[in-house]
py3Dmol code that shows the C-alpha trace and the ligand (Angstrom):
import py3Dmol

protein = """\
ATOM      1  CA  UNK A   1      17.879  11.745   7.045  1.00  0.00           C
ATOM      2  CA  UNK A   2      17.061  11.364   3.385  1.00  0.00           C
ATOM      3  CA  UNK A   3      14.215   9.922   1.389  1.00  0.00           C
ATOM      4  CA  UNK A   4      14.455   9.201  -2.328  1.00  0.00           C
ATOM      5  CA  UNK A   5      11.425  10.296  -4.334  1.00  0.00           C
ATOM      6  CA  UNK A   6      10.864   9.030  -7.862  1.00  0.00           C
ATOM      7  CA  UNK A   7       7.462  10.612  -8.412  1.00  0.00           C
ATOM      8  CA  UNK A   8       5.176  13.035  -6.641  1.00  0.00           C
ATOM      9  CA  UNK A   9       1.869  14.709  -7.330  1.00  0.00           C
ATOM     10  CA  UNK A  10      -1.626  15.380  -6.057  1.00  0.00           C
ATOM     11  CA  UNK A  11      -4.562  13.062  -6.211  1.00  0.00           C
ATOM     12  CA  UNK A  12      -7.990  13.133  -4.648  1.00  0.00           C
ATOM     13  CA  UNK A  13      -9.039  10.298  -2.304  1.00  0.00           C
ATOM     14  CA  UNK A  14      -7.142   7.562  -4.162  1.00  0.00           C
ATOM     15  CA  UNK A  15      -4.387   7.009  -1.614  1.00  0.00           C
ATOM     16  CA  UNK A  16      -5.945   8.339   1.540  1.00  0.00           C
ATOM     17  CA  UNK A  17      -8.731  10.803   2.281  1.00  0.00           C
ATOM     18  CA  UNK A  18      -9.213  14.190   0.664  1.00  0.00           C
ATOM     19  CA  UNK A  19      -6.811  16.037  -1.572  1.00  0.00           C
ATOM     20  CA  UNK A  20      -3.325  14.686  -0.999  1.00  0.00           C
ATOM     21  CA  UNK A  21       0.265  15.184  -1.979  1.00  0.00           C
ATOM     22  CA  UNK A  22       1.583  11.728  -2.811  1.00  0.00           C
ATOM     23  CA  UNK A  23       5.285  10.920  -2.539  1.00  0.00           C
ATOM     24  CA  UNK A  24       6.467   7.764  -4.267  1.00  0.00           C
ATOM     25  CA  UNK A  25       9.570   6.577  -2.433  1.00  0.00           C
ATOM     26  CA  UNK A  26      12.153   4.729  -4.484  1.00  0.00           C
ATOM     27  CA  UNK A  27      13.065   1.106  -3.820  1.00  0.00           C
ATOM     28  CA  UNK A  28      11.018  -1.985  -3.023  1.00  0.00           C
ATOM     29  CA  UNK A  29      11.960  -5.222  -1.313  1.00  0.00           C
ATOM     30  CA  UNK A  30       9.325  -7.198  -3.242  1.00  0.00           C
ATOM     31  CA  UNK A  31       9.159  -7.785  -6.962  1.00  0.00           C
ATOM     32  CA  UNK A  32       5.515  -8.260  -7.856  1.00  0.00           C
ATOM     33  CA  UNK A  33       5.340  -9.059 -11.575  1.00  0.00           C
ATOM     34  CA  UNK A  34       2.265  -6.792 -11.990  1.00  0.00           C
ATOM     35  CA  UNK A  35       3.893  -3.753 -10.325  1.00  0.00           C
ATOM     36  CA  UNK A  36       2.578  -0.571 -11.927  1.00  0.00           C
ATOM     37  CA  UNK A  37       5.637   1.451 -10.878  1.00  0.00           C
ATOM     38  CA  UNK A  38       8.580  -0.707 -11.990  1.00  0.00           C
ATOM     39  CA  UNK A  39      10.675   2.443 -12.456  1.00  0.00           C
ATOM     40  CA  UNK A  40      10.602   2.843  -8.670  1.00  0.00           C
ATOM     41  CA  UNK A  41      11.610  -0.674  -7.672  1.00  0.00           C
ATOM     42  CA  UNK A  42      15.370  -0.077  -7.712  1.00  0.00           C
ATOM     43  CA  UNK A  43      17.352   1.439  -4.854  1.00  0.00           C
ATOM     44  CA  UNK A  44      19.248   4.082  -6.811  1.00  0.00           C
ATOM     45  CA  UNK A  45      19.672   7.482  -5.230  1.00  0.00           C
ATOM     46  CA  UNK A  46      18.114   9.660  -7.941  1.00  0.00           C
ATOM     47  CA  UNK A  47      15.597  11.954  -6.260  1.00  0.00           C
ATOM     48  CA  UNK A  48      17.258  12.251  -2.852  1.00  0.00           C
ATOM     49  CA  UNK A  49      15.651  14.773  -0.521  1.00  0.00           C
ATOM     50  CA  UNK A  50      15.988  15.270   3.212  1.00  0.00           C
ATOM     51  CA  UNK A  51      12.953  14.603   5.365  1.00  0.00           C
ATOM     52  CA  UNK A  52      13.149  18.211   6.540  1.00  0.00           C
ATOM     53  CA  UNK A  53      13.192  19.627   3.010  1.00  0.00           C
ATOM     54  CA  UNK A  54      10.306  17.385   1.928  1.00  0.00           C
ATOM     55  CA  UNK A  55       8.203  18.509   4.873  1.00  0.00           C
ATOM     56  CA  UNK A  56       8.914  22.185   4.134  1.00  0.00           C
ATOM     57  CA  UNK A  57       7.718  21.546   0.589  1.00  0.00           C
ATOM     58  CA  UNK A  58       4.555  19.897   1.927  1.00  0.00           C
ATOM     59  CA  UNK A  59       3.929  22.797   4.296  1.00  0.00           C
ATOM     60  CA  UNK A  60       3.888  25.160   1.297  1.00  0.00           C
ATOM     61  CA  UNK A  61       1.074  23.019  -0.166  1.00  0.00           C
ATOM     62  CA  UNK A  62      -0.966  23.066   3.026  1.00  0.00           C
ATOM     63  CA  UNK A  63      -3.841  25.172   1.602  1.00  0.00           C
ATOM     64  CA  UNK A  64      -4.418  22.424  -0.964  1.00  0.00           C
ATOM     65  CA  UNK A  65      -5.014  19.665   1.595  1.00  0.00           C
ATOM     66  CA  UNK A  66      -8.768  20.147   1.625  1.00  0.00           C
ATOM     67  CA  UNK A  67     -11.427  17.612   2.606  1.00  0.00           C
ATOM     68  CA  UNK A  68      -9.193  16.067   5.250  1.00  0.00           C
ATOM     69  CA  UNK A  69      -6.222  15.671   2.910  1.00  0.00           C
ATOM     70  CA  UNK A  70      -2.517  15.696   3.664  1.00  0.00           C
ATOM     71  CA  UNK A  71       0.574  13.770   2.652  1.00  0.00           C
ATOM     72  CA  UNK A  72       0.751  10.114   1.625  1.00  0.00           C
ATOM     73  CA  UNK A  73       3.946   8.099   1.297  1.00  0.00           C
ATOM     74  CA  UNK A  74       3.812   5.189  -1.081  1.00  0.00           C
ATOM     75  CA  UNK A  75       6.285   3.582  -3.404  1.00  0.00           C
ATOM     76  CA  UNK A  76       8.103   1.527  -4.247  1.00  0.00           C
ATOM     77  CA  UNK A  77       7.980   0.680  -0.587  1.00  0.00           C
ATOM     78  CA  UNK A  78       8.173   3.713   1.657  1.00  0.00           C
ATOM     79  CA  UNK A  79       9.233   1.739   4.747  1.00  0.00           C
ATOM     80  CA  UNK A  80      12.468   0.619   3.084  1.00  0.00           C
ATOM     81  CA  UNK A  81      13.860   4.034   4.147  1.00  0.00           C
ATOM     82  CA  UNK A  82      12.396   3.616   7.579  1.00  0.00           C
ATOM     83  CA  UNK A  83      14.265   6.173   9.692  1.00  0.00           C
ATOM     84  CA  UNK A  84      13.829   8.961   7.153  1.00  0.00           C
ATOM     85  CA  UNK A  85      10.148   8.074   6.734  1.00  0.00           C
ATOM     86  CA  UNK A  86       9.645   8.156  10.485  1.00  0.00           C
ATOM     87  CA  UNK A  87      11.333  11.543  10.710  1.00  0.00           C
ATOM     88  CA  UNK A  88       9.169  12.945   7.889  1.00  0.00           C
ATOM     89  CA  UNK A  89       5.981  11.640   9.508  1.00  0.00           C
ATOM     90  CA  UNK A  90       6.938  13.138  12.878  1.00  0.00           C
ATOM     91  CA  UNK A  91       7.742  16.502  11.272  1.00  0.00           C
ATOM     92  CA  UNK A  92       4.423  16.501   9.382  1.00  0.00           C
ATOM     93  CA  UNK A  93       2.667  15.798  12.651  1.00  0.00           C
ATOM     94  CA  UNK A  94       4.403  18.762  14.263  1.00  0.00           C
ATOM     95  CA  UNK A  95       3.139  20.954  11.417  1.00  0.00           C
ATOM     96  CA  UNK A  96      -0.433  19.641  11.758  1.00  0.00           C
ATOM     97  CA  UNK A  97      -0.468  17.955   8.362  1.00  0.00           C
ATOM     98  CA  UNK A  98      -2.450  14.731   7.973  1.00  0.00           C
ATOM     99  CA  UNK A  99      -0.389  11.623   7.227  1.00  0.00           C
ATOM    100  CA  UNK A 100      -1.013   8.368   5.392  1.00  0.00           C
ATOM    101  CA  UNK A 101       1.221   5.585   4.165  1.00  0.00           C
ATOM    102  CA  UNK A 102       0.596   2.842   1.686  1.00  0.00           C
ATOM    103  CA  UNK A 103       2.817  -0.115   2.490  1.00  0.00           C
ATOM    104  CA  UNK A 104       3.391  -3.718   1.478  1.00  0.00           C
ATOM    105  CA  UNK A 105       3.558  -4.455   5.198  1.00  0.00           C
ATOM    106  CA  UNK A 106       6.942  -6.185   5.233  1.00  0.00           C
ATOM    107  CA  UNK A 107       8.819  -3.935   7.647  1.00  0.00           C
ATOM    108  CA  UNK A 108       9.362  -5.553  11.064  1.00  0.00           C
ATOM    109  CA  UNK A 109       9.405  -2.013  12.474  1.00  0.00           C
ATOM    110  CA  UNK A 110       6.023  -0.994  11.047  1.00  0.00           C
ATOM    111  CA  UNK A 111       4.164  -0.781  14.413  1.00  0.00           C
ATOM    112  CA  UNK A 112       6.717   1.846  15.523  1.00  0.00           C
ATOM    113  CA  UNK A 113       5.138   4.382  13.173  1.00  0.00           C
ATOM    114  CA  UNK A 114       1.466   3.542  13.801  1.00  0.00           C
ATOM    115  CA  UNK A 115       1.139   6.560  16.139  1.00  0.00           C
ATOM    116  CA  UNK A 116       2.482   8.880  13.439  1.00  0.00           C
ATOM    117  CA  UNK A 117       0.164   7.700  10.660  1.00  0.00           C
ATOM    118  CA  UNK A 118      -3.431   8.937  10.484  1.00  0.00           C
ATOM    119  CA  UNK A 119      -4.518   6.519   7.771  1.00  0.00           C
ATOM    120  CA  UNK A 120      -2.706   3.223   7.337  1.00  0.00           C
ATOM    121  CA  UNK A 121      -3.120   1.508   3.974  1.00  0.00           C
ATOM    122  CA  UNK A 122      -1.691  -2.015   3.863  1.00  0.00           C
ATOM    123  CA  UNK A 123      -1.530  -4.482   1.003  1.00  0.00           C
ATOM    124  CA  UNK A 124      -2.518  -8.080   1.516  1.00  0.00           C
ATOM    125  CA  UNK A 125      -1.589  -9.932  -1.641  1.00  0.00           C
ATOM    126  CA  UNK A 126      -1.874 -13.548  -0.570  1.00  0.00           C
ATOM    127  CA  UNK A 127      -2.776 -15.598   2.512  1.00  0.00           C
ATOM    128  CA  UNK A 128      -0.369 -18.427   1.653  1.00  0.00           C
ATOM    129  CA  UNK A 129       3.271 -17.728   2.430  1.00  0.00           C
ATOM    130  CA  UNK A 130       4.773 -20.183  -0.074  1.00  0.00           C
ATOM    131  CA  UNK A 131       2.748 -18.695  -2.942  1.00  0.00           C
ATOM    132  CA  UNK A 132       3.523 -15.179  -1.729  1.00  0.00           C
ATOM    133  CA  UNK A 133       7.237 -16.002  -1.739  1.00  0.00           C
ATOM    134  CA  UNK A 134       7.150 -17.664  -5.122  1.00  0.00           C
ATOM    135  CA  UNK A 135       5.467 -14.685  -6.785  1.00  0.00           C
ATOM    136  CA  UNK A 136       6.774 -11.634  -4.874  1.00  0.00           C
ATOM    137  CA  UNK A 137      10.109 -12.987  -3.610  1.00  0.00           C
ATOM    138  CA  UNK A 138       9.227 -12.912   0.094  1.00  0.00           C
ATOM    139  CA  UNK A 139       6.989 -14.946   2.396  1.00  0.00           C
ATOM    140  CA  UNK A 140       4.053 -13.256   4.119  1.00  0.00           C
ATOM    141  CA  UNK A 141       4.774 -13.996   7.815  1.00  0.00           C
ATOM    142  CA  UNK A 142       5.872 -10.466   8.698  1.00  0.00           C
ATOM    143  CA  UNK A 143       3.011  -8.979   6.683  1.00  0.00           C
ATOM    144  CA  UNK A 144       0.436 -11.061   8.547  1.00  0.00           C
ATOM    145  CA  UNK A 145       2.015 -10.176  11.897  1.00  0.00           C
ATOM    146  CA  UNK A 146       1.858  -6.489  10.969  1.00  0.00           C
ATOM    147  CA  UNK A 147      -1.723  -6.785   9.731  1.00  0.00           C
ATOM    148  CA  UNK A 148      -2.703  -8.378  13.031  1.00  0.00           C
ATOM    149  CA  UNK A 149      -0.896  -5.649  14.990  1.00  0.00           C
ATOM    150  CA  UNK A 150      -2.495  -2.935  12.864  1.00  0.00           C
ATOM    151  CA  UNK A 151      -5.973  -4.447  13.192  1.00  0.00           C
ATOM    152  CA  UNK A 152      -5.513  -4.361  16.955  1.00  0.00           C
ATOM    153  CA  UNK A 153      -3.753  -1.041  17.397  1.00  0.00           C
ATOM    154  CA  UNK A 154      -4.503   1.272  14.492  1.00  0.00           C
ATOM    155  CA  UNK A 155      -7.842   3.123  14.439  1.00  0.00           C
ATOM    156  CA  UNK A 156      -7.885   3.762  10.688  1.00  0.00           C
ATOM    157  CA  UNK A 157      -6.708   0.743   8.727  1.00  0.00           C
ATOM    158  CA  UNK A 158      -7.481   0.099   5.072  1.00  0.00           C
ATOM    159  CA  UNK A 159      -6.454  -3.333   3.776  1.00  0.00           C
ATOM    160  CA  UNK A 160      -6.122  -3.590   0.022  1.00  0.00           C
ATOM    161  CA  UNK A 161      -6.085  -6.789  -1.991  1.00  0.00           C
ATOM    162  CA  UNK A 162      -4.999  -6.401  -5.602  1.00  0.00           C
ATOM    163  CA  UNK A 163      -7.075  -9.058  -7.346  1.00  0.00           C
ATOM    164  CA  UNK A 164      -4.863 -10.898  -9.808  1.00  0.00           C
ATOM    165  CA  UNK A 165      -6.421 -13.659 -11.921  1.00  0.00           C
ATOM    166  CA  UNK A 166      -4.689 -17.015 -11.440  1.00  0.00           C
ATOM    167  CA  UNK A 167      -3.061 -15.800  -8.220  1.00  0.00           C
ATOM    168  CA  UNK A 168      -5.625 -14.752  -5.621  1.00  0.00           C
ATOM    169  CA  UNK A 169      -9.040 -14.139  -7.202  1.00  0.00           C
ATOM    170  CA  UNK A 170     -10.698 -17.579  -7.164  1.00  0.00           C
ATOM    171  CA  UNK A 171     -13.716 -18.543  -5.074  1.00  0.00           C
ATOM    172  CA  UNK A 172     -11.522 -20.520  -2.679  1.00  0.00           C
ATOM    173  CA  UNK A 173      -9.279 -17.533  -2.297  1.00  0.00           C
ATOM    174  CA  UNK A 174     -12.262 -15.554  -1.021  1.00  0.00           C
ATOM    175  CA  UNK A 175     -12.815 -18.194   1.662  1.00  0.00           C
ATOM    176  CA  UNK A 176      -9.155 -18.119   2.694  1.00  0.00           C
ATOM    177  CA  UNK A 177      -8.991 -14.333   2.827  1.00  0.00           C
ATOM    178  CA  UNK A 178     -12.104 -14.261   5.021  1.00  0.00           C
ATOM    179  CA  UNK A 179     -10.517 -16.867   7.324  1.00  0.00           C
ATOM    180  CA  UNK A 180      -7.330 -14.840   7.497  1.00  0.00           C
ATOM    181  CA  UNK A 181      -9.141 -11.602   8.323  1.00  0.00           C
ATOM    182  CA  UNK A 182     -11.132 -13.397  11.011  1.00  0.00           C
ATOM    183  CA  UNK A 183      -7.917 -14.832  12.478  1.00  0.00           C
ATOM    184  CA  UNK A 184      -6.225 -11.446  12.667  1.00  0.00           C
ATOM    185  CA  UNK A 185      -9.339  -9.695  13.996  1.00  0.00           C
ATOM    186  CA  UNK A 186      -9.792  -7.297  11.082  1.00  0.00           C
ATOM    187  CA  UNK A 187     -13.469  -6.556  11.773  1.00  0.00           C
ATOM    188  CA  UNK A 188     -12.867  -2.866  12.356  1.00  0.00           C
ATOM    189  CA  UNK A 189     -10.647  -2.411   9.296  1.00  0.00           C
ATOM    190  CA  UNK A 190     -11.928  -1.392   5.883  1.00  0.00           C
ATOM    191  CA  UNK A 191     -11.142  -3.853   3.106  1.00  0.00           C
ATOM    192  CA  UNK A 192     -10.875  -2.939  -0.556  1.00  0.00           C
ATOM    193  CA  UNK A 193     -10.559  -5.255  -3.539  1.00  0.00           C
ATOM    194  CA  UNK A 194      -8.746  -3.714  -6.491  1.00  0.00           C
ATOM    195  CA  UNK A 195      -9.046  -5.038  -9.999  1.00  0.00           C
ATOM    196  CA  UNK A 196      -5.887  -6.039 -11.838  1.00  0.00           C
ATOM    197  CA  UNK A 197      -4.809  -3.520 -14.480  1.00  0.00           C
ATOM    198  CA  UNK A 198      -1.907  -3.185 -16.833  1.00  0.00           C
ATOM    199  CA  UNK A 199      -1.013   0.473 -16.339  1.00  0.00           C
ATOM    200  CA  UNK A 200       2.596  -0.505 -15.724  1.00  0.00           C
ATOM    201  CA  UNK A 201       3.027  -2.879 -18.649  1.00  0.00           C
ATOM    202  CA  UNK A 202       4.468  -0.363 -21.083  1.00  0.00           C
ATOM    203  CA  UNK A 203       6.878   0.898 -18.405  1.00  0.00           C
ATOM    204  CA  UNK A 204       8.297  -2.620 -17.964  1.00  0.00           C
ATOM    205  CA  UNK A 205       8.962  -2.748 -21.692  1.00  0.00           C
ATOM    206  CA  UNK A 206      10.608   0.688 -21.675  1.00  0.00           C
ATOM    207  CA  UNK A 207      12.888  -0.463 -18.867  1.00  0.00           C
ATOM    208  CA  UNK A 208      13.902  -3.480 -20.950  1.00  0.00           C
ATOM    209  CA  UNK A 209      12.217  -5.858 -18.499  1.00  0.00           C
ATOM    210  CA  UNK A 210       9.855  -8.646 -19.431  1.00  0.00           C
ATOM    211  CA  UNK A 211       6.245  -8.272 -18.238  1.00  0.00           C
ATOM    212  CA  UNK A 212       5.394 -11.854 -17.347  1.00  0.00           C
ATOM    213  CA  UNK A 213       1.773 -11.575 -16.168  1.00  0.00           C
ATOM    214  CA  UNK A 214      -0.730 -13.191 -18.547  1.00  0.00           C
ATOM    215  CA  UNK A 215      -4.540 -13.472 -18.503  1.00  0.00           C
ATOM    216  CA  UNK A 216      -4.839 -11.871 -15.085  1.00  0.00           C
ATOM    217  CA  UNK A 217      -7.852  -9.624 -15.632  1.00  0.00           C
ATOM    218  CA  UNK A 218     -10.634 -10.172 -13.114  1.00  0.00           C
ATOM    219  CA  UNK A 219     -14.263  -9.416 -13.957  1.00  0.00           C
ATOM    220  CA  UNK A 220     -16.397  -6.967 -12.044  1.00  0.00           C
ATOM    221  CA  UNK A 221     -18.737  -9.860 -11.307  1.00  0.00           C
ATOM    222  CA  UNK A 222     -15.941 -11.829  -9.621  1.00  0.00           C
ATOM    223  CA  UNK A 223     -14.996  -8.793  -7.560  1.00  0.00           C
ATOM    224  CA  UNK A 224     -18.619  -8.415  -6.424  1.00  0.00           C
ATOM    225  CA  UNK A 225     -18.769 -12.095  -5.439  1.00  0.00           C
ATOM    226  CA  UNK A 226     -15.580 -11.796  -3.416  1.00  0.00           C
ATOM    227  CA  UNK A 227     -16.806  -8.581  -1.809  1.00  0.00           C
ATOM    228  CA  UNK A 228     -20.051 -10.330  -0.889  1.00  0.00           C
ATOM    229  CA  UNK A 229     -18.148 -13.170   0.746  1.00  0.00           C
ATOM    230  CA  UNK A 230     -16.298 -10.669   2.931  1.00  0.00           C
ATOM    231  CA  UNK A 231     -19.466  -8.716   3.714  1.00  0.00           C
ATOM    232  CA  UNK A 232     -21.289 -11.932   4.643  1.00  0.00           C
ATOM    233  CA  UNK A 233     -18.396 -12.775   6.949  1.00  0.00           C
ATOM    234  CA  UNK A 234     -18.928  -9.495   8.803  1.00  0.00           C
ATOM    235  CA  UNK A 235     -16.194  -7.332   7.287  1.00  0.00           C
ATOM    236  CA  UNK A 236     -16.430  -3.759   6.041  1.00  0.00           C
ATOM    237  CA  UNK A 237     -15.871  -3.597   2.306  1.00  0.00           C
ATOM    238  CA  UNK A 238     -15.169  -0.266   0.651  1.00  0.00           C
ATOM    239  CA  UNK A 239     -14.267   1.177  -2.709  1.00  0.00           C
ATOM    240  CA  UNK A 240     -12.185   4.310  -2.514  1.00  0.00           C
TER     241      UNK A 240
END
"""
ligand_1 = """\
8
LIG
S 5.068 -4.211 -3.246
Fe 4.124 -2.627 -4.521
S 5.840 -1.351 -5.220
Fe 6.702 -3.279 -4.462
S 6.902 -4.544 -6.283
Fe 4.928 -5.035 -5.309
S 3.438 -3.725 -6.342
Fe 5.495 -2.873 -6.792
"""
view = py3Dmol.view(width=600, height=400)
view.addModel(protein, "pdb")
view.setStyle({"model": 0}, {"cartoon": {"style": "trace"}})
view.addModel(ligand_1, "xyz")
view.setStyle({"model": 1}, {"stick": {}})
view.zoomTo()
view.show()
């Protein structure tokens, strides 16, 4: 089965532990207006590679996976090519290579691959489904169900909230996120708040697409306040 890769490269501890080979899988079922990889949102077939071939490539990089590193699949949305992703994860497992995925959490099949993923990184963009739908194109019901399943079943879950001013970074939002994490039993997960950035803005322009996000920067002080709210509510807050 084939994956479609639009970008790959190494990074250290940004998308999973240690030194990792990161595969960006083409295609995403959401359309977040702040997406920093808009060139990978489409479902074209440029960059096709079989799961087997990809894993052989990763095996050749094995000496570089130091400090607990391995392979991370991100996107786009890596679960949109679910069967090929599952095959690649299983093959990496067979070759004793550490696995991580970074996912928007929308796949109804996500729990199927929990046993194949060492570190599970899941986005949580908004607690309110109507707002989530309005901004990203899809409601959050499946995401919340998957977060709850992951919190219960996965031993190494990192939940990431991209803080976007005017969308999810107000004081009330902090209260609602804490309520949500309590409801899904996320006490053993790590939670990370990421500041909005505009790394993708120029790419949107180059693609001839309008970048519609305005005034969305969030101050470090606001992030600290929101982190404190989560810490005070008994959650583990991290910065990776
Ligand atoms: S889920 Fe991620 S990859 Fe997909 S549009 Fe949103 S930010 Fe971009």
